[in-house]
N, C-alpha and C positions, 0 to 999 in steps of 0.2 A: 551471547549467552544461550546458545542453542542447547547445550547439555547443562541443565540447571542443577544437576547433581555433582558436577565437577567442582574442584576446589576454587578455581578462578571465579566461576559463577557465584558460588556461595560468598566468597570474599567481596566481590563487586556489589552484590545485593546487600550484604551486611554494611558495607561502607555507605551505600546509598541511603539505607534506612537510618543509619546513625546521623548522617548529614541532614536528612529530612527532619529529624527530631531535635536538632540543635536550635538554639534560640536565634542565632544569626541567619538561619535559613527558613524562618517561619513564613516568609513571604515568597519563597521560591516555589515555582510551579514545576512539577515533574510529570512528563508525559511518557507513558509506555505504549508502544504501538505494535500491532501484529495481527495476524489472522486469529479469529475467535477461538478455534480449538487449541492453537499453540499458546495463546494468552491464558486460556483457562488452565492448561497444564502448568504453565509458568507460575500462575498465582497459587495453585494448589501444591506445588512441589519445591518452592524455593525456600522461603523463610516464613515461619508461622505468623510473624508480625506484619507481613506485607499487606494482607487483606485489610487490616485496620487502618492503614495509611492511604490506601487507594479506595475511597468510598464512592467516587463518581466514575462510572464507566460509560463512555460514549461509543456506541457501535454504529458504524456507517454501513449502510446497505451497499451491496455489490451493484456495480453498474450493469445494466442490461445490455444486450447487443445493440439495441436502439440508442441507448445513452452513449455508447462507444461511437456509433456512427455519427451522432450529432456532434460529439466532441471533435471527431476527426474533421468533419465538414467545417466546423467553426474555426478550428486551428488553421485549416487550409485557407479559409477566407481571410482571417485576420493576418495571415502571413503573405497574402497576395498570390495565392495559388488557385488555379481553376481545377476543380476535380472533374474528371471525365466520366464519372458515374453518378447515379443518384444515391440518396441515403438508403433506400430500400436494398440496393445491391450491397452496400457496405454492411448493413444490418445482417444480411444473409451470410456474408463472409465472417463476420464476428460470431454469429451463431455456430457456423462450422468450426471456427477456432475453439470456441467454448466446448462444443461437443467432442472435439478431437482429444482434448486434455482437460476433462472436467475438474480434476483435482488440482490442476496447475493454472486454471483460468485466473489471470491477473486483472481482468476487466479494464480498469482505468490505466494500469501500467501497460497492458497489451495495446490499448488504443494509442497511448503515447508512443509506444515502440513502433507501431505501424506508421504513425505520422512522421516520426523521426527518420525511420528507414526510407520512406518515400521522399522526404526532404533531402536526404543525402544522395539518393539516386538522381534527383532533379539537379542538385548542385554539381554532381559529377558530370552531368551532360553538358553543363555550361563551359567546361574546360576545353 
């Protein structure tokens, strides 16, 4: 639903709102997730009734480079890997990654991608 003005997006949102209003779906939970700016645009530009139906907004704070380093160290440990650097080195690397692409910083997803990439390299060395 990237282009909320397109006919597919309008139809999808309309169907969703109709279903959310029906008696049989009164106990259904619907979660919309995305980055804050994109979600604000979505909520303001799709359907006038959407704001009435989504009264609760949970916003999760971005992970800091330190959070990413801790995550990576924890993932490595829980998967039986030894990391050859300390957390402060990883934090510096995540800071560089964030500063290189500030608008594209995925924080938690970047940390997961780094771990997954390292894991794949490790597995390929075993062959």
